[in-house]
PyMOL Python script that loads the backbone (N, CA, C, O; Angstrom):
from pymol import cmd

cmd.read_pdbstr("""\
ATOM      1  N   MET A   1      -1.109 -18.164   8.178  1.00  0.00           N
ATOM      2  CA  MET A   1      -0.532 -17.002   8.821  1.00  0.00           C
ATOM      3  C   MET A   1       0.941 -17.271   9.091  1.00  0.00           C
ATOM      4  O   MET A   1       1.314 -18.340   9.575  1.00  0.00           O
ATOM      5  N   VAL A   2       1.746 -16.316   8.781  1.00  0.00           N
ATOM      6  CA  VAL A   2       3.176 -16.444   8.977  1.00  0.00           C
ATOM      7  C   VAL A   2       3.562 -15.710  10.253  1.00  0.00           C
ATOM      8  O   VAL A   2       3.177 -14.558  10.452  1.00  0.00           O
ATOM      9  N   ASP A   3       4.317 -16.371  11.111  1.00  0.00           N
ATOM     10  CA  ASP A   3       4.845 -15.723  12.300  1.00  0.00           C
ATOM     11  C   ASP A   3       6.297 -15.358  12.017  1.00  0.00           C
ATOM     12  O   ASP A   3       7.149 -16.244  11.968  1.00  0.00           O
ATOM     13  N   PRO A   4       6.599 -14.075  11.829  1.00  0.00           N
ATOM     14  CA  PRO A   4       7.952 -13.682  11.435  1.00  0.00           C
ATOM     15  C   PRO A   4       9.002 -13.949  12.499  1.00  0.00           C
ATOM     16  O   PRO A   4      10.197 -13.940  12.202  1.00  0.00           O
ATOM     17  N   LEU A   5       8.580 -14.187  13.732  1.00  0.00           N
ATOM     18  CA  LEU A   5       9.554 -14.423  14.790  1.00  0.00           C
ATOM     19  C   LEU A   5       9.973 -15.880  14.895  1.00  0.00           C
ATOM     20  O   LEU A   5      11.057 -16.174  15.398  1.00  0.00           O
ATOM     21  N   THR A   6       9.121 -16.812  14.422  1.00  0.00           N
ATOM     22  CA  THR A   6       9.454 -18.232  14.555  1.00  0.00           C
ATOM     23  C   THR A   6       9.610 -18.948  13.216  1.00  0.00           C
ATOM     24  O   THR A   6      10.306 -19.961  13.151  1.00  0.00           O
ATOM     25  N   ASP A   7       8.998 -18.465  12.165  1.00  0.00           N
ATOM     26  CA  ASP A   7       9.098 -19.120  10.859  1.00  0.00           C
ATOM     27  C   ASP A   7      10.432 -18.796  10.199  1.00  0.00           C
ATOM     28  O   ASP A   7      11.056 -17.784  10.520  1.00  0.00           O
ATOM     29  N   PRO A   8      10.869 -19.648   9.279  1.00  0.00           N
ATOM     30  CA  PRO A   8      12.122 -19.381   8.570  1.00  0.00           C
ATOM     31  C   PRO A   8      12.045 -18.076   7.774  1.00  0.00           C
ATOM     32  O   PRO A   8      10.977 -17.677   7.311  1.00  0.00           O
ATOM     33  N   LEU A   9      13.187 -17.429   7.629  1.00  0.00           N
ATOM     34  CA  LEU A   9      13.256 -16.149   6.939  1.00  0.00           C
ATOM     35  C   LEU A   9      12.769 -16.253   5.499  1.00  0.00           C
ATOM     36  O   LEU A   9      12.126 -15.331   4.996  1.00  0.00           O
ATOM     37  N   THR A  10      13.068 -17.365   4.831  1.00  0.00           N
ATOM     38  CA  THR A  10      12.639 -17.509   3.436  1.00  0.00           C
ATOM     39  C   THR A  10      11.123 -17.509   3.312  1.00  0.00           C
ATOM     40  O   THR A  10      10.581 -16.942   2.363  1.00  0.00           O
ATOM     41  N   GLU A  11      10.432 -18.136   4.254  1.00  0.00           N
ATOM     42  CA  GLU A  11       8.969 -18.166   4.212  1.00  0.00           C
ATOM     43  C   GLU A  11       8.392 -16.766   4.411  1.00  0.00           C
ATOM     44  O   GLU A  11       7.435 -16.387   3.735  1.00  0.00           O
ATOM     45  N   VAL A  12       8.959 -16.009   5.320  1.00  0.00           N
ATOM     46  CA  VAL A  12       8.500 -14.638   5.556  1.00  0.00           C
ATOM     47  C   VAL A  12       8.753 -13.790   4.318  1.00  0.00           C
ATOM     48  O   VAL A  12       7.886 -13.021   3.906  1.00  0.00           O
ATOM     49  N   LEU A  13       9.934 -13.924   3.721  1.00  0.00           N
ATOM     50  CA  LEU A  13      10.262 -13.146   2.528  1.00  0.00           C
ATOM     51  C   LEU A  13       9.365 -13.504   1.351  1.00  0.00           C
ATOM     52  O   LEU A  13       8.972 -12.627   0.581  1.00  0.00           O
ATOM     53  N   VAL A  14       9.040 -14.777   1.206  1.00  0.00           N
ATOM     54  CA  VAL A  14       8.154 -15.191   0.113  1.00  0.00           C
ATOM     55  C   VAL A  14       6.785 -14.536   0.278  1.00  0.00           C
ATOM     56  O   VAL A  14       6.215 -14.045  -0.697  1.00  0.00           O
ATOM     57  N   HIS A  15       6.255 -14.523   1.493  1.00  0.00           N
ATOM     58  CA  HIS A  15       4.954 -13.891   1.717  1.00  0.00           C
ATOM     59  C   HIS A  15       5.009 -12.392   1.448  1.00  0.00           C
ATOM     60  O   HIS A  15       4.075 -11.836   0.870  1.00  0.00           O
ATOM     61  N   LEU A  16       6.088 -11.733   1.859  1.00  0.00           N
ATOM     62  CA  LEU A  16       6.221 -10.300   1.584  1.00  0.00           C
ATOM     63  C   LEU A  16       6.352 -10.036   0.085  1.00  0.00           C
ATOM     64  O   LEU A  16       5.762  -9.086  -0.429  1.00  0.00           O
ATOM     65  N   LEU A  17       7.113 -10.861  -0.614  1.00  0.00           N
ATOM     66  CA  LEU A  17       7.277 -10.684  -2.055  1.00  0.00           C
ATOM     67  C   LEU A  17       5.982 -10.927  -2.818  1.00  0.00           C
ATOM     68  O   LEU A  17       5.707 -10.246  -3.806  1.00  0.00           O
ATOM     69  N   VAL A  18       5.190 -11.887  -2.371  1.00  0.00           N
ATOM     70  CA  VAL A  18       3.889 -12.116  -3.006  1.00  0.00           C
ATOM     71  C   VAL A  18       3.000 -10.889  -2.811  1.00  0.00           C
ATOM     72  O   VAL A  18       2.303 -10.474  -3.738  1.00  0.00           O
ATOM     73  N   GLY A  19       3.021 -10.316  -1.624  1.00  0.00           N
ATOM     74  CA  GLY A  19       2.240  -9.108  -1.377  1.00  0.00           C
ATOM     75  C   GLY A  19       2.688  -7.947  -2.243  1.00  0.00           C
ATOM     76  O   GLY A  19       1.858  -7.219  -2.787  1.00  0.00           O
ATOM     77  N   VAL A  20       4.001  -7.766  -2.375  1.00  0.00           N
ATOM     78  CA  VAL A  20       4.527  -6.684  -3.215  1.00  0.00           C
ATOM     79  C   VAL A  20       4.175  -6.934  -4.683  1.00  0.00           C
ATOM     80  O   VAL A  20       3.834  -6.000  -5.408  1.00  0.00           O
ATOM     81  N   ALA A  21       4.258  -8.194  -5.119  1.00  0.00           N
ATOM     82  CA  ALA A  21       3.922  -8.512  -6.504  1.00  0.00           C
ATOM     83  C   ALA A  21       2.446  -8.235  -6.793  1.00  0.00           C
ATOM     84  O   ALA A  21       2.111  -7.699  -7.849  1.00  0.00           O
ATOM     85  N   LEU A  22       1.573  -8.594  -5.866  1.00  0.00           N
ATOM     86  CA  LEU A  22       0.144  -8.300  -6.052  1.00  0.00           C
ATOM     87  C   LEU A  22      -0.114  -6.797  -6.050  1.00  0.00           C
ATOM     88  O   LEU A  22      -0.930  -6.304  -6.829  1.00  0.00           O
ATOM     89  N   GLY A  23       0.576  -6.075  -5.181  1.00  0.00           N
ATOM     90  CA  GLY A  23       0.452  -4.621  -5.184  1.00  0.00           C
ATOM     91  C   GLY A  23       0.948  -4.019  -6.487  1.00  0.00           C
ATOM     92  O   GLY A  23       0.371  -3.052  -6.987  1.00  0.00           O
ATOM     93  N   ALA A  24       2.019  -4.586  -7.043  1.00  0.00           N
ATOM     94  CA  ALA A  24       2.547  -4.100  -8.321  1.00  0.00           C
ATOM     95  C   ALA A  24       1.551  -4.357  -9.451  1.00  0.00           C
ATOM     96  O   ALA A  24       1.379  -3.515 -10.332  1.00  0.00           O
ATOM     97  N   LEU A  25       0.902  -5.508  -9.425  1.00  0.00           N
ATOM     98  CA  LEU A  25      -0.097  -5.796 -10.454  1.00  0.00           C
ATOM     99  C   LEU A  25      -1.269  -4.820 -10.370  1.00  0.00           C
ATOM    100  O   LEU A  25      -1.746  -4.329 -11.393  1.00  0.00           O
ATOM    101  N   VAL A  26      -1.725  -4.544  -9.165  1.00  0.00           N
ATOM    102  CA  VAL A  26      -2.819  -3.575  -9.011  1.00  0.00           C
ATOM    103  C   VAL A  26      -2.368  -2.202  -9.482  1.00  0.00           C
ATOM    104  O   VAL A  26      -3.118  -1.501 -10.161  1.00  0.00           O
ATOM    105  N   GLY A  27      -1.144  -1.812  -9.127  1.00  0.00           N
ATOM    106  CA  GLY A  27      -0.619  -0.514  -9.539  1.00  0.00           C
ATOM    107  C   GLY A  27      -0.458  -0.402 -11.042  1.00  0.00           C
ATOM    108  O   GLY A  27      -0.779   0.635 -11.624  1.00  0.00           O
ATOM    109  N   LEU A  28       0.036  -1.456 -11.679  1.00  0.00           N
ATOM    110  CA  LEU A  28       0.182  -1.433 -13.131  1.00  0.00           C
ATOM    111  C   LEU A  28      -1.164  -1.359 -13.826  1.00  0.00           C
ATOM    112  O   LEU A  28      -1.324  -0.636 -14.809  1.00  0.00           O
ATOM    113  N   GLU A  29      -2.138  -2.113 -13.312  1.00  0.00           N
ATOM    114  CA  GLU A  29      -3.471  -2.066 -13.914  1.00  0.00           C
ATOM    115  C   GLU A  29      -4.077  -0.679 -13.764  1.00  0.00           C
ATOM    116  O   GLU A  29      -4.695  -0.161 -14.695  1.00  0.00           O
ATOM    117  N   ARG A  30      -3.901  -0.086 -12.604  1.00  0.00           N
ATOM    118  CA  ARG A  30      -4.451   1.253 -12.367  1.00  0.00           C
ATOM    119  C   ARG A  30      -3.761   2.287 -13.243  1.00  0.00           C
ATOM    120  O   ARG A  30      -4.403   3.215 -13.735  1.00  0.00           O
ATOM    121  N   GLU A  31      -2.460   2.132 -13.439  1.00  0.00           N
ATOM    122  CA  GLU A  31      -1.709   3.068 -14.268  1.00  0.00           C
ATOM    123  C   GLU A  31      -2.127   2.971 -15.740  1.00  0.00           C
ATOM    124  O   GLU A  31      -2.141   3.976 -16.450  1.00  0.00           O
ATOM    125  N   GLN A  32      -2.465   1.768 -16.191  1.00  0.00           N
ATOM    126  CA  GLN A  32      -2.843   1.564 -17.586  1.00  0.00           C
ATOM    127  C   GLN A  32      -4.296   1.918 -17.868  1.00  0.00           C
ATOM    128  O   GLN A  32      -4.661   2.180 -19.015  1.00  0.00           O
ATOM    129  N   SER A  33      -5.134   1.928 -16.818  1.00  0.00           N
ATOM    130  CA  SER A  33      -6.555   2.184 -17.058  1.00  0.00           C
ATOM    131  C   SER A  33      -6.791   3.672 -17.275  1.00  0.00           C
ATOM    132  O   SER A  33      -6.065   4.517 -16.753  1.00  0.00           O
ATOM    133  N   GLU A  34      -7.809   3.966 -18.046  1.00  0.00           N
ATOM    134  CA  GLU A  34      -8.155   5.348 -18.360  1.00  0.00           C
ATOM    135  C   GLU A  34      -8.755   6.059 -17.154  1.00  0.00           C
ATOM    136  O   GLU A  34      -8.522   7.252 -16.965  1.00  0.00           O
ATOM    137  N   SER A  35      -9.521   5.348 -16.337  1.00  0.00           N
ATOM    138  CA  SER A  35     -10.218   5.986 -15.232  1.00  0.00           C
ATOM    139  C   SER A  35      -9.418   6.005 -13.942  1.00  0.00           C
ATOM    140  O   SER A  35      -9.881   6.557 -12.944  1.00  0.00           O
ATOM    141  N   GLY A  36      -8.226   5.416 -13.939  1.00  0.00           N
ATOM    142  CA  GLY A  36      -7.437   5.319 -12.717  1.00  0.00           C
ATOM    143  C   GLY A  36      -6.861   6.626 -12.230  1.00  0.00           C
ATOM    144  O   GLY A  36      -6.628   6.782 -11.031  1.00  0.00           O
ATOM    145  N   GLY A  37      -6.625   7.572 -13.121  1.00  0.00           N
ATOM    146  CA  GLY A  37      -6.025   8.830 -12.714  1.00  0.00           C
ATOM    147  C   GLY A  37      -4.529   8.675 -12.505  1.00  0.00           C
ATOM    148  O   GLY A  37      -3.948   7.641 -12.836  1.00  0.00           O
ATOM    149  N   THR A  38      -3.921   9.696 -11.962  1.00  0.00           N
ATOM    150  CA  THR A  38      -2.473   9.662 -11.759  1.00  0.00           C
ATOM    151  C   THR A  38      -2.102   9.785 -10.290  1.00  0.00           C
ATOM    152  O   THR A  38      -0.946  10.064  -9.973  1.00  0.00           O
ATOM    153  N   PHE A  39      -3.043   9.585  -9.395  1.00  0.00           N
ATOM    154  CA  PHE A  39      -2.769   9.794  -7.977  1.00  0.00           C
ATOM    155  C   PHE A  39      -1.924   8.677  -7.378  1.00  0.00           C
ATOM    156  O   PHE A  39      -1.075   8.953  -6.530  1.00  0.00           O
ATOM    157  N   ALA A  40      -2.121   7.452  -7.780  1.00  0.00           N
ATOM    158  CA  ALA A  40      -1.331   6.330  -7.276  1.00  0.00           C
ATOM    159  C   ALA A  40      -1.172   5.330  -8.405  1.00  0.00           C
ATOM    160  O   ALA A  40      -2.100   5.104  -9.181  1.00  0.00           O
ATOM    161  N   GLY A  41       0.010   4.731  -8.494  1.00  0.00           N
ATOM    162  CA  GLY A  41       0.244   3.835  -9.608  1.00  0.00           C
ATOM    163  C   GLY A  41       1.195   2.709  -9.271  1.00  0.00           C
ATOM    164  O   GLY A  41       1.128   2.122  -8.191  1.00  0.00           O
ATOM    165  N   SER A  42       2.082   2.413 -10.207  1.00  0.00           N
ATOM    166  CA  SER A  42       2.907   1.208 -10.123  1.00  0.00           C
ATOM    167  C   SER A  42       3.980   1.288  -9.041  1.00  0.00           C
ATOM    168  O   SER A  42       4.520   0.250  -8.657  1.00  0.00           O
ATOM    169  N   ARG A  43       4.304   2.446  -8.546  1.00  0.00           N
ATOM    170  CA  ARG A  43       5.277   2.536  -7.455  1.00  0.00           C
ATOM    171  C   ARG A  43       4.588   2.601  -6.100  1.00  0.00           C
ATOM    172  O   ARG A  43       5.127   2.109  -5.108  1.00  0.00           O
ATOM    173  N   THR A  44       3.419   3.194  -6.045  1.00  0.00           N
ATOM    174  CA  THR A  44       2.740   3.422  -4.776  1.00  0.00           C
ATOM    175  C   THR A  44       2.139   2.143  -4.205  1.00  0.00           C
ATOM    176  O   THR A  44       2.324   1.849  -3.024  1.00  0.00           O
ATOM    177  N   PHE A  45       1.432   1.392  -5.014  1.00  0.00           N
ATOM    178  CA  PHE A  45       0.737   0.211  -4.509  1.00  0.00           C
ATOM    179  C   PHE A  45       1.687  -0.871  -3.977  1.00  0.00           C
ATOM    180  O   PHE A  45       1.389  -1.456  -2.936  1.00  0.00           O
ATOM    181  N   PRO A  46       2.811  -1.163  -4.638  1.00  0.00           N
ATOM    182  CA  PRO A  46       3.723  -2.136  -4.030  1.00  0.00           C
ATOM    183  C   PRO A  46       4.291  -1.659  -2.687  1.00  0.00           C
ATOM    184  O   PRO A  46       4.486  -2.464  -1.777  1.00  0.00           O
ATOM    185  N   LEU A  47       4.555  -0.363  -2.563  1.00  0.00           N
ATOM    186  CA  LEU A  47       5.043   0.154  -1.285  1.00  0.00           C
ATOM    187  C   LEU A  47       3.992   0.022  -0.193  1.00  0.00           C
ATOM    188  O   LEU A  47       4.317  -0.327   0.942  1.00  0.00           O
ATOM    189  N   PHE A  48       2.729   0.299  -0.529  1.00  0.00           N
ATOM    190  CA  PHE A  48       1.656   0.121   0.447  1.00  0.00           C
ATOM    191  C   PHE A  48       1.515  -1.347   0.841  1.00  0.00           C
ATOM    192  O   PHE A  48       1.290  -1.657   2.011  1.00  0.00           O
ATOM    193  N   ALA A  49       1.647  -2.242  -0.121  1.00  0.00           N
ATOM    194  CA  ALA A  49       1.544  -3.673   0.171  1.00  0.00           C
ATOM    195  C   ALA A  49       2.681  -4.123   1.078  1.00  0.00           C
ATOM    196  O   ALA A  49       2.458  -4.889   2.015  1.00  0.00           O
ATOM    197  N   LEU A  50       3.895  -3.658   0.810  1.00  0.00           N
ATOM    198  CA  LEU A  50       5.041  -4.003   1.657  1.00  0.00           C
ATOM    199  C   LEU A  50       4.859  -3.429   3.058  1.00  0.00           C
ATOM    200  O   LEU A  50       5.117  -4.115   4.048  1.00  0.00           O
ATOM    201  N   TYR A  51       4.425  -2.199   3.146  1.00  0.00           N
ATOM    202  CA  TYR A  51       4.177  -1.552   4.438  1.00  0.00           C
ATOM    203  C   TYR A  51       3.143  -2.342   5.244  1.00  0.00           C
ATOM    204  O   TYR A  51       3.345  -2.620   6.426  1.00  0.00           O
ATOM    205  N   GLY A  52       2.039  -2.699   4.593  1.00  0.00           N
ATOM    206  CA  GLY A  52       0.998  -3.466   5.278  1.00  0.00           C
ATOM    207  C   GLY A  52       1.479  -4.843   5.711  1.00  0.00           C
ATOM    208  O   GLY A  52       1.153  -5.311   6.802  1.00  0.00           O
ATOM    209  N   GLY A  53       2.262  -5.491   4.841  1.00  0.00           N
ATOM    210  CA  GLY A  53       2.788  -6.812   5.199  1.00  0.00           C
ATOM    211  C   GLY A  53       3.760  -6.760   6.360  1.00  0.00           C
ATOM    212  O   GLY A  53       3.720  -7.618   7.242  1.00  0.00           O
ATOM    213  N   LEU A  54       4.625  -5.771   6.370  1.00  0.00           N
ATOM    214  CA  LEU A  54       5.585  -5.642   7.473  1.00  0.00           C
ATOM    215  C   LEU A  54       4.889  -5.296   8.783  1.00  0.00           C
ATOM    216  O   LEU A  54       5.215  -5.855   9.830  1.00  0.00           O
ATOM    217  N   VAL A  55       3.944  -4.387   8.727  1.00  0.00           N
ATOM    218  CA  VAL A  55       3.242  -4.000   9.954  1.00  0.00           C
ATOM    219  C   VAL A  55       2.403  -5.160  10.479  1.00  0.00           C
ATOM    220  O   VAL A  55       2.443  -5.458  11.673  1.00  0.00           O
ATOM    221  N   SER A  56       1.648  -5.814   9.607  1.00  0.00           N
ATOM    222  CA  SER A  56       0.798  -6.908  10.084  1.00  0.00           C
ATOM    223  C   SER A  56       1.627  -8.115  10.522  1.00  0.00           C
ATOM    224  O   SER A  56       1.188  -8.881  11.380  1.00  0.00           O
ATOM    225  N   GLY A  57       2.813  -8.295   9.950  1.00  0.00           N
ATOM    226  CA  GLY A  57       3.651  -9.423  10.341  1.00  0.00           C
ATOM    227  C   GLY A  57       4.389  -9.206  11.645  1.00  0.00           C
ATOM    228  O   GLY A  57       4.470 -10.114  12.473  1.00  0.00           O
ATOM    229  N   PHE A  58       4.929  -8.010  11.838  1.00  0.00           N
ATOM    230  CA  PHE A  58       5.763  -7.763  13.006  1.00  0.00           C
ATOM    231  C   PHE A  58       5.046  -7.015  14.130  1.00  0.00           C
ATOM    232  O   PHE A  58       5.375  -7.198  15.301  1.00  0.00           O
ATOM    233  N   PHE A  59       4.073  -6.177  13.785  1.00  0.00           N
ATOM    234  CA  PHE A  59       3.373  -5.371  14.792  1.00  0.00           C
ATOM    235  C   PHE A  59       1.861  -5.405  14.555  1.00  0.00           C
ATOM    236  O   PHE A  59       1.275  -4.368  14.243  1.00  0.00           O
ATOM    237  N   PRO A  60       1.217  -6.556  14.693  1.00  0.00           N
ATOM    238  CA  PRO A  60      -0.207  -6.649  14.355  1.00  0.00           C
ATOM    239  C   PRO A  60      -1.108  -5.762  15.215  1.00  0.00           C
ATOM    240  O   PRO A  60      -2.164  -5.329  14.753  1.00  0.00           O
ATOM    241  N   ARG A  61      -0.714  -5.492  16.437  1.00  0.00           N
ATOM    242  CA  ARG A  61      -1.545  -4.643  17.293  1.00  0.00           C
ATOM    243  C   ARG A  61      -1.499  -3.179  16.863  1.00  0.00           C
ATOM    244  O   ARG A  61      -2.396  -2.406  17.199  1.00  0.00           O
ATOM    245  N   LEU A  62      -0.472  -2.799  16.132  1.00  0.00           N
ATOM    246  CA  LEU A  62      -0.336  -1.415  15.676  1.00  0.00           C
ATOM    247  C   LEU A  62      -0.943  -1.175  14.299  1.00  0.00           C
ATOM    248  O   LEU A  62      -0.798  -0.086  13.743  1.00  0.00           O
ATOM    249  N   LEU A  63      -1.616  -2.170  13.745  1.00  0.00           N
ATOM    250  CA  LEU A  63      -2.178  -2.029  12.401  1.00  0.00           C
ATOM    251  C   LEU A  63      -3.164  -0.865  12.280  1.00  0.00           C
ATOM    252  O   LEU A  63      -3.102  -0.145  11.283  1.00  0.00           O
ATOM    253  N   PRO A  64      -4.077  -0.638  13.244  1.00  0.00           N
ATOM    254  CA  PRO A  64      -4.959   0.535  13.112  1.00  0.00           C
ATOM    255  C   PRO A  64      -4.187   1.859  13.110  1.00  0.00           C
ATOM    256  O   PRO A  64      -4.536   2.776  12.367  1.00  0.00           O
ATOM    257  N   ILE A  65      -3.161   1.961  13.919  1.00  0.00           N
ATOM    258  CA  ILE A  65      -2.352   3.188  13.943  1.00  0.00           C
ATOM    259  C   ILE A  65      -1.590   3.348  12.637  1.00  0.00           C
ATOM    260  O   ILE A  65      -1.520   4.444  12.082  1.00  0.00           O
ATOM    261  N   ALA A  66      -1.022   2.255  12.149  1.00  0.00           N
ATOM    262  CA  ALA A  66      -0.279   2.306  10.883  1.00  0.00           C
ATOM    263  C   ALA A  66      -1.206   2.665   9.730  1.00  0.00           C
ATOM    264  O   ALA A  66      -0.811   3.391   8.817  1.00  0.00           O
ATOM    265  N   LEU A  67      -2.420   2.168   9.767  1.00  0.00           N
ATOM    266  CA  LEU A  67      -3.396   2.520   8.732  1.00  0.00           C
ATOM    267  C   LEU A  67      -3.733   4.007   8.791  1.00  0.00           C
ATOM    268  O   LEU A  67      -3.842   4.669   7.758  1.00  0.00           O
ATOM    269  N   GLY A  68      -3.897   4.524  10.001  1.00  0.00           N
ATOM    270  CA  GLY A  68      -4.155   5.947  10.161  1.00  0.00           C
ATOM    271  C   GLY A  68      -2.997   6.802   9.682  1.00  0.00           C
ATOM    272  O   GLY A  68      -3.207   7.886   9.138  1.00  0.00           O
ATOM    273  N   LEU A  69      -1.772   6.321   9.883  1.00  0.00           N
ATOM    274  CA  LEU A  69      -0.601   7.057   9.414  1.00  0.00           C
ATOM    275  C   LEU A  69      -0.546   7.140   7.893  1.00  0.00           C
ATOM    276  O   LEU A  69       0.110   8.027   7.348  1.00  0.00           O
ATOM    277  N   LEU A  70      -1.219   6.240   7.211  1.00  0.00           N
ATOM    278  CA  LEU A  70      -1.311   6.315   5.753  1.00  0.00           C
ATOM    279  C   LEU A  70      -2.540   7.093   5.294  1.00  0.00           C
ATOM    280  O   LEU A  70      -2.460   7.897   4.365  1.00  0.00           O
ATOM    281  N   VAL A  71      -3.656   6.857   5.935  1.00  0.00           N
ATOM    282  CA  VAL A  71      -4.917   7.437   5.475  1.00  0.00           C
ATOM    283  C   VAL A  71      -4.950   8.953   5.643  1.00  0.00           C
ATOM    284  O   VAL A  71      -5.381   9.663   4.734  1.00  0.00           O
ATOM    285  N   VAL A  72      -4.506   9.454   6.778  1.00  0.00           N
ATOM    286  CA  VAL A  72      -4.606  10.895   7.039  1.00  0.00           C
ATOM    287  C   VAL A  72      -3.784  11.711   6.038  1.00  0.00           C
ATOM    288  O   VAL A  72      -4.341  12.618   5.419  1.00  0.00           O
ATOM    289  N   PRO A  73      -2.478  11.436   5.844  1.00  0.00           N
ATOM    290  CA  PRO A  73      -1.735  12.249   4.868  1.00  0.00           C
ATOM    291  C   PRO A  73      -2.235  12.080   3.431  1.00  0.00           C
ATOM    292  O   PRO A  73      -2.232  13.039   2.660  1.00  0.00           O
ATOM    293  N   LEU A  74      -2.663  10.871   3.067  1.00  0.00           N
ATOM    294  CA  LEU A  74      -3.173  10.674   1.715  1.00  0.00           C
ATOM    295  C   LEU A  74      -4.477  11.422   1.496  1.00  0.00           C
ATOM    296  O   LEU A  74      -4.712  11.958   0.413  1.00  0.00           O
ATOM    297  N   THR A  75      -5.324  11.463   2.511  1.00  0.00           N
ATOM    298  CA  THR A  75      -6.572  12.208   2.392  1.00  0.00           C
ATOM    299  C   THR A  75      -6.303  13.701   2.257  1.00  0.00           C
ATOM    300  O   THR A  75      -6.938  14.383   1.452  1.00  0.00           O
ATOM    301  N   VAL A  76      -5.364  14.203   3.044  1.00  0.00           N
ATOM    302  CA  VAL A  76      -5.008  15.627   2.956  1.00  0.00           C
ATOM    303  C   VAL A  76      -4.409  15.937   1.583  1.00  0.00           C
ATOM    304  O   VAL A  76      -4.744  16.953   0.974  1.00  0.00           O
ATOM    305  N   ALA A  77      -3.528  15.068   1.099  1.00  0.00           N
ATOM    306  CA  ALA A  77      -2.910  15.292  -0.218  1.00  0.00           C
ATOM    307  C   ALA A  77      -3.948  15.253  -1.330  1.00  0.00           C
ATOM    308  O   ALA A  77      -3.911  16.075  -2.246  1.00  0.00           O
ATOM    309  N   TYR A  78      -4.869  14.307  -1.256  1.00  0.00           N
ATOM    310  CA  TYR A  78      -5.900  14.215  -2.286  1.00  0.00           C
ATOM    311  C   TYR A  78      -6.835  15.421  -2.228  1.00  0.00           C
ATOM    312  O   TYR A  78      -7.225  15.958  -3.265  1.00  0.00           O
ATOM    313  N   ALA A  79      -7.196  15.846  -1.015  1.00  0.00           N
ATOM    314  CA  ALA A  79      -8.052  17.024  -0.889  1.00  0.00           C
ATOM    315  C   ALA A  79      -7.350  18.269  -1.428  1.00  0.00           C
ATOM    316  O   ALA A  79      -7.984  19.118  -2.054  1.00  0.00           O
ATOM    317  N   GLY A  80      -6.045  18.378  -1.187  1.00  0.00           N
ATOM    318  CA  GLY A  80      -5.280  19.505  -1.739  1.00  0.00           C
ATOM    319  C   GLY A  80      -5.237  19.466  -3.243  1.00  0.00           C
ATOM    320  O   GLY A  80      -5.320  20.508  -3.893  1.00  0.00           O
ATOM    321  N   LYS A  81      -5.108  18.282  -3.808  1.00  0.00           N
ATOM    322  CA  LYS A  81      -5.091  18.146  -5.274  1.00  0.00           C
ATOM    323  C   LYS A  81      -6.448  18.524  -5.851  1.00  0.00           C
ATOM    324  O   LYS A  81      -6.520  19.224  -6.861  1.00  0.00           O
ATOM    325  N   VAL A  82      -7.510  18.071  -5.225  1.00  0.00           N
ATOM    326  CA  VAL A  82      -8.860  18.406  -5.712  1.00  0.00           C
ATOM    327  C   VAL A  82      -9.092  19.907  -5.597  1.00  0.00           C
ATOM    328  O   VAL A  82      -9.653  20.514  -6.509  1.00  0.00           O
ATOM    329  N   TRP A  83      -8.676  20.506  -4.506  1.00  0.00           N
ATOM    330  CA  TRP A  83      -8.866  21.940  -4.308  1.00  0.00           C
ATOM    331  C   TRP A  83      -8.058  22.748  -5.321  1.00  0.00           C
ATOM    332  O   TRP A  83      -8.541  23.744  -5.860  1.00  0.00           O
ATOM    333  N   GLN A  84      -6.822  22.311  -5.576  1.00  0.00           N
ATOM    334  CA  GLN A  84      -5.954  23.053  -6.500  1.00  0.00           C
ATOM    335  C   GLN A  84      -6.420  22.923  -7.952  1.00  0.00           C
ATOM    336  O   GLN A  84      -6.422  23.905  -8.695  1.00  0.00           O
ATOM    337  N   GLU A  85      -6.814  21.716  -8.355  1.00  0.00           N
ATOM    338  CA  GLU A  85      -7.220  21.487  -9.728  1.00  0.00           C
ATOM    339  C   GLU A  85      -8.693  21.779  -9.972  1.00  0.00           C
ATOM    340  O   GLU A  85      -9.116  21.962 -11.114  1.00  0.00           O
ATOM    341  N   GLY A  86      -9.459  21.821  -8.916  1.00  0.00           N
ATOM    342  CA  GLY A  86     -10.882  22.105  -9.061  1.00  0.00           C
ATOM    343  C   GLY A  86     -11.689  20.952  -9.618  1.00  0.00           C
ATOM    344  O   GLY A  86     -12.795  21.162 -10.116  1.00  0.00           O
ATOM    345  N   THR A  87     -11.167  19.746  -9.547  1.00  0.00           N
ATOM    346  CA  THR A  87     -11.873  18.575 -10.047  1.00  0.00           C
ATOM    347  C   THR A  87     -11.730  17.442  -9.053  1.00  0.00           C
ATOM    348  O   THR A  87     -10.738  17.384  -8.327  1.00  0.00           O
ATOM    349  N   SER A  88     -12.687  16.549  -9.003  1.00  0.00           N
ATOM    350  CA  SER A  88     -12.621  15.422  -8.074  1.00  0.00           C
ATOM    351  C   SER A  88     -12.178  14.143  -8.763  1.00  0.00           C
ATOM    352  O   SER A  88     -12.298  13.067  -8.178  1.00  0.00           O
ATOM    353  N   GLY A  89     -11.681  14.224  -9.957  1.00  0.00           N
ATOM    354  CA  GLY A  89     -11.279  13.036 -10.701  1.00  0.00           C
ATOM    355  C   GLY A  89      -9.845  12.854 -10.633  1.00  0.00           C
ATOM    356  O   GLY A  89      -9.316  11.899 -11.203  1.00  0.00           O
TER     357      GLY A  89
END
""", "prot")
cmd.dss("prot")
cmd.show_as("cartoon", "prot")
cmd.util.cbc("prot")
cmd.orient("prot")
């Protein structure tokens, strides 16, 4: 576990970059797969990984709230897309 307030800046940045890189790999794989759809891809997943890393590193007690701030708008957007297109894929 990295403590961003006491650990060196390079160590914190390395952990954040690893998280963004893993998010980018997941996003690229999802973008290339046939069943992944177009809802989230190579730009979205690294941003989510960075967001999660920053929140869990600097504000761990706010993680449930930060998760809700992502889940609610994404659920509404996905429901709107399904309603507009008439498909759940």
